[in-house]
N, C-alpha and C positions, 0 to 999 in steps of 0.2 A: 219736104221743102216748103213748108207753109209760110216761110218768111220771104217768099219770092216777091210778093207785093202786099201792101197793107190791105186788110180785108174790109176796112171802112174808111170813109173820108177823114174821120177824126184821127185814125192811126197814122195818116199821112201827114199830120200836122207837126208843129214844132215840138210837141211833147213826146215824140217817139224818136229814138236814136237808131240809125241804121249805118253801120260801118262800111268801109270801102269794099268789102267782099260781098255785100248784099246786092241783089238785083235792083233793089230800090235805088241804091247809089248809082248803078250803071244807067238806069233810066233817067235819073236826075241829072247825070252828066250830059246826057243828050239834051235834056230840057234846058240846061244852062247854055248850050251851044246854039239852041234854036231861037230865032228872033221872037221876042215878046214873051218868052217863058221865064219863070222864076224858079228858084231853088225851093226845096222842101221847107227850109227854115223861114223863107221870106214869102212863100206863096200864101194866097188867101184860100181859094178853092179851085184854082185854075191850073195847078201843076199837073204834069202827066200822071204821077202816082195818084193824085187826088181824083182826077177825071176817070182813070181806070177803075179805082175803087168804087167811085160813085156809080159808074156804069154797071159794075158787077153786082151792086146791091140795089139797083133801081127797082127790081121786082119785089123787094122785101117790104114788109109792113112797116108803117111809121110807128115807132115805139117811143117817140120823144115825150108824149104825154104821160103823166104819172098815173100808175094804176092805183086808183084810190082804194080798191079792196085790199091791196097789200098793206096799207096803213092801218087796217083793222087788226092786224096780227099782234099777238102779245109782245112780239119783239120790239114793237114801236111804243110800248107802254112806258110812261114816264112816272116817276114819283111825284107827289104833290109839289107844286111850284116852290114853296118855301124850302122844302127838303132838297129839291134839285138845285136851287140857287146855293144852298149851304154846301152841298157836295162839290159843286164847281169852285166855290170859294176855297175850300180845303185843297182841291187839286191844284189850282193856280198858285196858292200860297206855299205848297209843299213839294210839288213835283215840277211845275213849270219853271220855277226859279233855277232848277238844275238842268232841265231838259226843255228849252223853249222851242220845241219842234213844230208847233203850230203857231199861226199868227192869232194872238188872243183877240184882237179887236174884230177881225173878220169872223172868227169862230163865234164870238159872243153875239155879233149882229145876226147871224143865222139862227143862233139859239133863241134870241128874242123873237124872231119871226115865227118860230114854232108856236109860241104862246099868243102872239098878237094876230095870228091868222092873216098875215100879209101875203100878197101874191108873190110868186117866184120872181116877178119882175123887179122886186125890191132888192134882190141879191145881185142883179146884173151890174150894179155900180161898184160892187166889191172887187178888190184886186184878185187876180188869179193866183192864189196861194195855197191851193189844195183844199183842205177841210174848211168848209164854210163858204167856199167860192160858189158862184152861180152854176158852175158845171159839176158840182159835187152831188152825186146821187143821194137821195133821202136815206136809203137803206145804209149806205156807207157812213153818212153823217151820224145816224143813230148808233151804228156800231162803235164809232169813235167816242160818242157821248157816253155810252154804257161802259166803255173801257175807262174813261175818266172817272165815272162814278165808282167803278170797282177799285181803282187806284186810290181814290179819295177815302174810301172806307178803310183801307189799310193805314192811311195816315191820320185818320180821325181818332177822337177820344171815345168812340163807342166802346161798350162792353166787349171784351175779346170774343165772346161767343157770338154776339150779334154782328160783330165786325166780319167774322168769317162767313156767316150765313148770308149777309147782305152782299158782300163782295162776290160770292159765288153765284148769287142770283143774277147780278149784273153781268157776270162772266158768261153765264148760259145765254143771256140775251145777245151779247156781242158775238158769241160763237155762232148763233143761228143767223145773225145778220151777215156774217162773212161766209158766203156760200161758195160753191165750186166755180161759179162764174168768174171769180177773181183770176183764175188761171187763164182766161181768155181775154182779159183786159189788163189795164195797168195805167195808173195815173199817180200824180204826186199825192193826191188824197188817199189812194190805196196804200202807198208806202207809209204815209203818216199813221194811218189806222193800224197797219201791221206792227209798226214800232210801238204804238201805245199798248197793243195787245201783248207784245213781248215784255214791256215793262211790268205789266201786271203778272204775267206768267213767271217772272222772277221770284215772286213770293208765294208760289204754289208748288205742290209736289210733282210738277210736270216739266222737268228740265228738257226732255226730248221735244216736247211741243214748242218750248221757248226757242230751242236751237233751230228747229225747222222753220218757225215763223220768221226769225231773224234772217235765215237764209233766203226765204221767199222775198222779204223786203229788199235785201241786198241785191238779189238777182233782178227784181223788178226795177230797182233804181238804176242799175246798169242799162237795162232795156230802155229806160227813159233818157239816158245820157246825163244823169245828174252829176256824174263824176267829171263831166267835161263842161267847164264854165263857158267856153266859147259857144256852146250849143244855145245859150240864152242871151246872146249879145243884144238882141232887140227888145229885151224886157226891161222894166224899170228896176230900180235898186231894191225895192221891197220884194218883188217876185224873184229876183236873182238870189237874194239873201236867204229866203225861205227854202228855195230849192237846194242851196248849198248846205244849209243846216240839216236838211233831210239826208243828204249824202254823209255829212258828218255823223249823224245819228246812226246810219247804217254801218259806217266804219267802226264807231265806238262799240256798238252792240256786238258786232262781229268779233272784235278783238277781245272784249270782255268775256263773251260766251266761249270763245276758243280757249281762253285762259282757264275758265272754271271747268270746262268740259274736257280739257286736255286734248284738243284737236287743232289741226293747223288752220289758221285764219284764211279767209278768202281774199283779204286785202293783200295785194301782191308786193307793194313797195312802200316802206315807211316814209320815203321822201315825198310821197304824194298824200300823206295824211293831211286832211284839210284843216285849216284854222279859220273858224267863222269870225265875223266882224264883232268886236266888243262894243256894240252900239245898241242902245235901247230901241225897241220897236217904234216908239213914237217919233224917233228921228229917222226912220226909214219910210219917209212919205212916198206914196205911190207914184207921184209925179217927178220925184228927184232922180238923178242919175248917179249921185254920190252919197255914201253913208258916212256920217261923221258925228262923233259924240262931242257935245259942247265941252270946251276946256273947263277944267276944275270939277268935273262930275265923273263919277264912276258908274258904268252901266252894270245892271244885274247880269247882263249877258257876258260880262268879263269872265265869269266862272266857266262858261262853256268854252271860251277861248283858251283859258289856262288848262282846263281839264283835257282838251284835245291834245295839248302839248304832252301831258302825262300819258295819254293813250299812245302817242308816237313812241315814247320811251318803252312802254309796255310791249309794243310790237317788236322792238329791237331785243328786249329781254327774251321774248319767246323764240325769236329767230336764233339768237346767239347762245343762249344758255339752255333752253329747253328744245328738244326735238325728239320725235318718236323714231324708233329704229327703222320703221318702214320708209321714212323719208330720207334715210341716210344719216350719217353722223352730223352732229351739230357743227356749226361753222368753226367753233373752237371748243376744245375740251375744257371743262371747268377746273381740271386739275393740272393741265399743262401750262407752260409759260404763256402760250398764246391765249389760253383761257383766262389767265390772270390779267393779261392786257385788256381782254374784252370786258371783264368785270370792272376793272378800273375805269375804262372809258365810259361804261354805262353809269357807274357811280358818279363820275364827273358830270355827266348830263343831268343827273338828279340834283347834284349840288348847284349846278348852273340854273336849273329851274327854280330851286329854292331862293337863290340870290336875286333872281330877276322878277320875282313876284311883285305886283303892285303893293304899296305899303299897307293898304287896307286888308290884304290877305296874308301879309307876312306874319309868321307865328311868333308871338312874344314881343313884337315891336310896339312902341307906345301908340302908334297910329292905328293899330289893330284893336286897341282896347276901347270899350264903351262905344262900339260902332253899332250901326243899325243891325237888328236881329238877323235880317236876311243875309247880310254880308258876313256876320259872325258864323252863321250856319255854313255858308259856302266855304269860308276859311277852314272850318273844322273838317269838312268833307275833303277838301284838297289835302289837308295835313294827313288825314288817315290814309288816303290813297297813296300819298308820297311815301309814308312809312311802310305801307304794305308792299310797295314796289321794292323798297330797300330789303325787306324780309325775303321777298321772292327772288331777288337778285342773288343773295348769299345763301339761300336755302340748300341748293345742291351740294355746295362745298361743306356747309354745316352738317348735312346728312352724312357725307362721306367721312368727315372727321369723327362724328359720333359712332359710325360703324367700325372704324378702325382704331378707336382710342386706346384699346387694350391689346392691339395686335403686336406681334413680335417686332414688326418694322418700327413702330412708334417707340418701343422700349429701347431698341438698339440705336436709333438715330433721332433722338428727341430734338436735336438742334438743326436738323436738315431744313433746307429752304422750303421744301414741300410741306413739312409739318408746321413750320411757323406761318406759312401762308394760310393753311387750313385753320390754324388756331385763330388767326386774325379775322378770317371770314366768319368763323363760328361765333366769335365775340360780337361782330357787327350784326349778325343775324339775331342773336339773343337780345342784343341791345335794342334793335329795331322792334322786336316783339314787345319788350318792356315799354318802350316809348309809345307804341301803338295802343297798348292796353291803357296806359295813362291818358293818352289823348282822348280815347273813346270814353273813358271814365269821366273826365272833366266835361266833355261835350254832352253826355247824357245827364249829368248832374244839373247843368244849366239849361237842359232841353233845347240844345242848339245842334241838332244832328240832321243827317239826311235820312235815307230809307233804312228802316230797321234791319232789313235782310242783309244789307251790306255790313252793318255794324256787327251782326251775329257772325257772319262769315269771317270778318277780320279777327274777332275775338277767338273763334275756334282755331284759326290759323296760328295766332300768337300763342294760345294756350298749349297747342301740341308741340310747338317749338320748345316751350319751357319743359314740357314733359319729357321730350327726347333728351334735352340737356341734362336733366336730372337722372334719367334712367341709364344714360350712357356712362355716367360717372366722370364726364369730361371736366377738366379744370379750366376755367375761363378767367384769366387774369384781367382785372378791370371791372368785373361785376361779381359781387359776392353772393353767397348762397342766401343771405338774408334779403338782399335786393330781389333775387329771383322769387323767393317766397312771398315777398310783399307784392310783386307783380302778379303772381299766381292768385293770391287772395283778391286782388283788385279785379282780376279777370272774372272770377266767379261772382263777385259782388256786382259788377257791371251787368253781367248776364241776368242775374236775379233782379236787378233794377229794371231791366227791359221786359220783364214778365208782364207788366201792365200794358206794354205795347203789343206784345205777341206772346202767347203762352209757350210757344216752342222754345223760347230762350231758356226756360227752366229745364226742359228736357236736355238741352245741350250742356247746361251747367252741371246737371246730375251725371251726365255721361262722362264729362271730363273729370269730375270728382271721383267717380268710381273707377275710371281707368287708372288714376293715380293710386287709389286704394288697392287695386288689383296688383299693381307693380310692387307696392310696398309689402303687401301680403306675401307675394312670391319671394321677395328678398329675405324675409324672415325664416323661410324654410331651410335655408342652408345652401352652401355653394353647389353641392351635387344636384339638388332639386331645382335650383334657380339659374342654372347656366344659360338656359334659353331665355329667361326673363331679363338677364343683364344685357342681352343684345336684342331689343325689341324689333330691330329692322330685319331680323332673319328668323322669325318664328314661323311655325307651321301655318299654312293657309287653310287648313281643313277646319271648318266650323259649320254649325247649323244655324240658319237664319232665324229659326223660331227661338233658339236659345238667346240670340242677340236681341231680338225683338222683346223677349220677356225681360231681359236685363234693363232695357230702356223703360219699358212700361212699369216695371217694379224695381226701380233703381236701388231701393234700400235692401234688396235681397240679392244683389249681384254676387255671383260666385267667382272665385279667382280664375284668372286666365281666360275669361270669356271674350273680352274685348281686345286681347293682344293681337289677333291676326290683322287688325286694321293697320298695324305699324309695319307690315311687311313691305319691303322694297320702296320705302319713301325716299326715292333718289331723284336723279336729274331727268328722268324720262317724262316727256310731255303727258303721257297717259296717266301719270300719278299726281298731276298737279292739283287736282281737285280733292284730294284725299281728306283734308281737314273737314269739309262739310259732307263729303260723299259717304262717310262711314255711317251716318244716321239716315241720310236721304234714301239709301238703298233698302232700308228695312221694309217699309210697307207704305203704299200710298195712303192707306187708311189712317196713318198717323197725322196726315196733313202737315208735314214739315216742309219748310220752304226749300227751293232748290239752291238758294243762296248765290245767285249771280251777283 
C-alpha cells in the first residue's frame, strides 16, 4: 500500500495524480475543509500531504546538489561539438517535424548550457516543460540527448554500416542512463525520454523492449495525470500543451505498437483520443493563456493534429475488426451484415478524414504542389498511413475471400450477397495495396518520406497482399493482372531504392521475391503436388528456423516451399496482424532487422 502518502514533498505536488480512492485524496479533502489549507494542486509546500512527506523525510540526506563524480562517467560523453550540433539538426529536421514531443527552445537552451558551462540557475527561467527544464536531472537529459543522437543517425546520410554502429553506441549510452531508479520516480521529462527511446527501438530488432518501454511511459503518464487536462489548469498555455502532447504521444505509441504486435491497446476509449493544438511552438508563449496560430499560416504541428485523428480511426479498426479470441468475439463479425456495417462506417470515417484535410496536405490538389519540403513530407506520410488503414480495414475479408475462392460454396452461389461483399472488399484491399506502393514509390523518388522503417513495413504489407491475391487465383474485377504485376515490380523497386537508407530493405525485397518464386515453382509441379500451394493460408506450420534463416541470408539458393508456413492463418485475429514484418523479424536478432513499428 505504498501509495498511501507521497514519499517526498515533490510527489505531493501538482505533477502527481492521485484519484479519489487514494488516501492522499482523503487527506486532501480534510485539508480543503480545514481553514487556511490548500489542495494538492494549488498548495506550495504547506498542504497536509506535503507536510507529512516532508516530516517523514526530514532525517534523510540532502541530495539536491549534483554528484560531480557521476558526470565523469562515459555515459555523459558527448561527440565533438560540431558533430553533436549536426546530429541534433538532423533530428529536429526529420523526427521532430512528425513528433514534436519536446519543446525545442527549452531543450536547446539546456543543451547550450552544457557547452557554455553556465550555472544551473540559468535554467530556472525556462518553462516547466520536461526535458530541458530546471528540474530535469542531468542524467535524464543526457539519456534523451543520446536517444536523439541515435535517432538522428538512422535519418542521416551516413554509410549504412557506420550508421548502425553509431546509433547502437548512443543506444548503449542512453540505456545506461535510464537506470532502475525510474521505477521509483516519474515526471514529464521521464515520459518524454521513454518515448524517445521507444522511437529509436522501432528500428532495432528488439520489439519486446519497445513494447515494454511504451507501456512504462503510458503507465507513468497516467500516474502524472497527463490524461486529465483539468489537472493543469493553473499552468500557462505552453506547459499545458507540452503535457498534452506527451499524453498524445503515449496514446499514439500504444495504439501503433498494439497494432504491430497484435495486442490489445491500453487506451480504453477512442472518444478520449486527444487532439493536440495545431499551433507552432513560437506562438505558445509561456506567459499566454491561449494558443492560436496566426491567420493565413499553417503550423508544422498541424501534422500531429491530423495524425492523431488517424490514430483514433486505427483504434476503432482494432476494436471492431480485430480482436483476439481471449478477449471474446469482435464487436462485429467481418463477414456478417453487422460486420459489413462496421466496415462501411470505418471506411466513411477515412473518407471524411481525407475530405477534411487542410489544402496543403490534400493529395493531388493544386495547393499541395510545390509546397515547402517539410509539408510535402508530412503530406506523404499522412497519405501512406491513410492507405495502410484502408488495407488493414479490408484485410480480414480479403483473407477470407482468398481462402474460400475455390470452395464449393463459392462455385454454387457465385451471386450471393456474401460473396459479392467479399469480392468488393478484396478489390478494395488490393487497390489500397497498389495505391500504397505507388505513393511510397513517388515519395522515395523525391526524397520526401518519413521514417524508413514505416516505409518498409507498409511495402511488406502491400507486397504480401499482392502475393495472396495471385496465389489464391481470385478474380478481381476492376484491377487487371497487369496492374497487379506493375505494382509488384514497383514494390520491389522501391525496397531496393531504400537500400541506401537501410540495408535490411534488400533482405525484405529478396524474401518477397523468393516467396513468389517458391509459389510459382510449386505450381509447375502439377495439381496433385501443389494442392497445398494453391491454398497458402492453410499450409503446414512445421518448419526449421535455421532453414528459413539460411533462405534469407542466401536468397539466391532458396529451396521451394521453405517460406510457405508464413502464410498460415493470415486471418482476422489480432494475434496475426503483424505477420507482414514478423516473418523475417523472428529469424534471429543477429540479422539486425528492424521491428517495423
